[in-house]
N, C-alpha and C positions, 0 to 999 in steps of 0.2 A: 237681546244680547246673545242668548243661547243659540238662536237661529243663525246669527252671524258667525259665531264660533264653529258651529256645525258646518256651515258653508265653507269656511276657511279650511277646516280639516278635510272635507270632501275634495275641495279644490287642490289641496296639497297631495292627496292620495292620487287623484286623477293625473296630476302633473308628474308624479313619480312613476305611475304606471305607463304614462306616455313616454317618459324618458327611457324606461327599461325596454319598452317595446321597440322604440327607435334603435337603441343600442344593439338589441338582438338582431333586428333586421339589417342594420348596417354591418354587423360582423359576419353576416352570411351572404353578402353580395361582393362583387369584385369590380373594380374600375381600372382604367388604363392610365398610368402616370406617364404622360407624354412629355419628354424633355429633349433638349438639343445640347450637344457638346460641341463647342466651336473652337477652332484653332486656325491660325494662319499657316501652320506647318502641315496640316492635313493634306495628303496627296489628292490631286485634282479628281481622279477617278473614284475616290472614296467619298466625295461630297454627296450627301444624301443617303449613304449606306445606313441601314437600320438594323438595330439589334433588339431582340425581344429578351427581356430578363425575367426569370422566374426564380423567386428566392423565398426562403424561410416559410416553407409550407407547414412544417411542424405537425404533420399528420392530419391536417385539416382537410375536410371534404366540403366541396361547394356543390351541393346537389348530388343526386344519385349518380355514381360513377364519374363524379367531377363534371357533370354535364354543364353546369353554369360556367365554370372556369374554361372548359374546352370550347364552348360555343363563343365565348368572348375572344379567345385566342384565335379562333378560325376567322374572325372578322378583321383581324389586323394584317397589315402588309409589312413584311420584314424579310431580311436577308439571312439572318443568323439567330440561333437561340443559345442563350447562356443560362444554365442552371447554377445558382451561386450559393448552395448549401443550406443546411438545417432542414432536411426533409422529414426528420422525426424530432421528437423532444427528448427521447432517451433511448438507450440501447435495446430496450425490450419492446419498443413500439413497432407495430406492424408496418410494412412497406406497402400495404394495399392501397392507401390513398395516393401514394406516389405512382404506383403501377397503373391505377385507374386513369391517371393523367397521361402517363407516357404512352399507353396503348391506344389512346384516342387522338393523340397529336398528329398533325400532318407530318409526313416524313420526307418531303422533297427538299427541305432546307437542312444545312449542316447544323448539328446540335452538339454542344460540349457541356461538361459539368465539372464542378469542383465540389469538395466536401466542406462542411461547416463544423462549428464547434461541437455540435451534438451528434455529428456523423463520424464515428470512429476517431474522435478527437482531432479532426481536421488532418489526419495522417495521410501523407502521400504514400506510405508503405503499403496501404491497403488498395491501391489502384491497380490491382492485378486480379486475374481469374481466381475465383474461390471466395472473394469478398462479396457480401450480399448486395452492396450498392453497385459495385463494378458489374456484377453479373446481370443485375436488373437493367441498368442503363444500357449496357451493350446489347442486351436482348432487343431493345427498342431503338437501336441505332444512334445512341448518344455516347460520344467518346469522351474519355477524360481529357481535360485541357492540359494537365501537367505534362511536361514543364512549360509548354507554350505552343502556339500555332501561328504560322504565317498565313494571313488571309490576303488573297490577291483578287483584285477586281479590275479588269481591263488593263492589266499590266502594272498597276500600282498596288502597293502592299501596306498593310498594317500588321503589327506584331502583337498578339495577345500573350501576355505573360502572367503566370501565377505569382503570388506574393511569396518571396523567399524568406520572409521573417515570421511566417505563421507559427512555426514550432516554438518560438519564444513564449507564446501564450499557451500552446497546447503541447507541451513537451511530452514525448512518449519514449518508451524503451523498446522500440521495434527496429529491426534491421531493414534498411531500404533494399529491396530486391535489385540484383545486378542489372536486370533489364531496364529498370527505371533510372539507375545511375547512368547507364549507357545512353538512354534517351535524353537525359538532361545534358550530358556532355556534348552530344551531337547537336541539340538545339542551341546550347550556349555558343558553340563554335559558329553555327550559321548566323546567329544574332550578332555576334561580335564582328563578323565579316561584312555585315550589311552597312551600307553607307547612309548615315543619319536616319536610322529607322524610326518610324512613327510608332509609339508604343502605347498600348492600353493594358494597364494592370487590372487583372480580374481577381478579386479577393473577397472572401466571405466577410472578414472583418475589415473595416476601413482603415487605411493608413492615414493617421491624422495629418492634415495638410498645413496646420498652423503651428505645429511644434513637433519635435521628435521625442517620442516616448523614451524615457531613460532606459527601460528594459531593452528596447530595440537598439538603442545606441550601444549599450554594453554588449549585446548579443552580436551586433555587426562587427564591432571593433575587436572584441576579445575572442569570440568563437569563430566568426567567419573571416576574421583578419582583413576586414575592409578598412579603407582609409576613413579619416574623420571628416569626410565631405558630406554633402547633402545626401540624405537617405532616399530621396525620391528620384527615381530614374525613369519616370513615365510621363506621358503627355496627358492622357485621360486615365481615370480609374473608375471601375464599376464595382459596386459593393452592396452588401446586405447587412445582416446581423442585428442591426439596431431596432428594427421594426418601425423606423421613423419616429421612435419615442413611445410607440404602442398606445399610450394615453396622451392626448394632446388637448390643451385648453385654448380657446380663442384668446388672442392678444398675449398669451403667455408662451405658448408653444409646447414642445415635448416636456412631459413631467419627469420621465425616467427613460433611460436607454441602457441596454446591456453594455457593460464595460465603460459606461460614461457617467453613471450615477444620476442623481436628482438634478432637474432643471439644466440639462446639458447644452441647451441652445440647439441650433440647427446645423451648424458646420460640423462635419464628420458624422452627422446623425440622420439628416434627411435632406433630400433634394440636391441641387447642383450648386457647387461653390468653387471658386477659383482663387489661387494664391500662387504668386511667383511663377506664373506660366503653366501651372498644373491645374487641371479641372477634374473635379471629383463628383461622381453621382452616387448617392446612397438611396437605394430603392426601399420604400416602406415595407414591401413584401406582403405575405398572405396570412401567416399564422400568428400565434401568441406563445409566450412563455411566462415563467414566473410561478408564484404560489397559486393554488387553485382559486382562491378568492379574487385574484387579480388577473385571471386568464381571460381577458377580453380587451378589445380595442375601444378607445373612447375618442370620437371625432377624428378617426384615423382609419378610413375605409381600407380593407384589404385591397392590394393592387399588384399588378404586373407592370414592369417598366417597358416602355417603348422608346428607345434611345436613337435619335437621329444624329449622325455625325455631320457637322457643317464646316465648310471652309470659309474663312472670312478674310 
């Protein structure tokens, strides 16, 4: 009997050690989350256009000088790179892991970035010279996406737009520089003059596609003076922030996601979902957040997104 108990204890210890070893190994590798976003409205010459998404690094390093991550990126074929926020976990964290990544990336493709909730409170006011994120990204040829970009391929275009409602969650008391106000006014005028533009919203925090958040509704109607119509004005959306749930259990799904709480489900949290003609992709991303005892991923391998646009 004692021998059986001892065998059971040893077996449990070995199982626990195996689980810990797997989790450590899994948290330090990177995979490619390959997805397709499909629409009948997509312009013909953008069919097959591919976007590489890098999100939620949170100061994580994958090998010396990000070698593991960089080598994986270099194996991919893509047309555009989008960095979608949370490069650090707090204001005091070093940007060295981000710089290690930036300085090793191929530079022949256009690259754009937005900020996340841990990066200057997602403030657009900081997208100017003198800000540490702006200066670092510009140094390596990555331009701020704000307020948006028109991407043209063989005469057809898509419009990348930033989320106009971000400040409802990350309100700040900073004055927007006039140069950014001018840039937004110019972009908005071009966008409004376009005929039936195909639009991709690029936002760190996902805009919920199954309901309108009450805070966003109040912000739109009371602060921005928008009408009480649908809050979504894009065809595709590319997001981060949730870490895909960070901890995921088989058959149950994500256990917790930032801003979505416990057992949030997958919609607005992980993967591709469509509703009312709008298709959203939320990339699981690379890093982790939360209290120190929970700063790991569970059955949710760090990933970069490889997004292919498809016309159907």
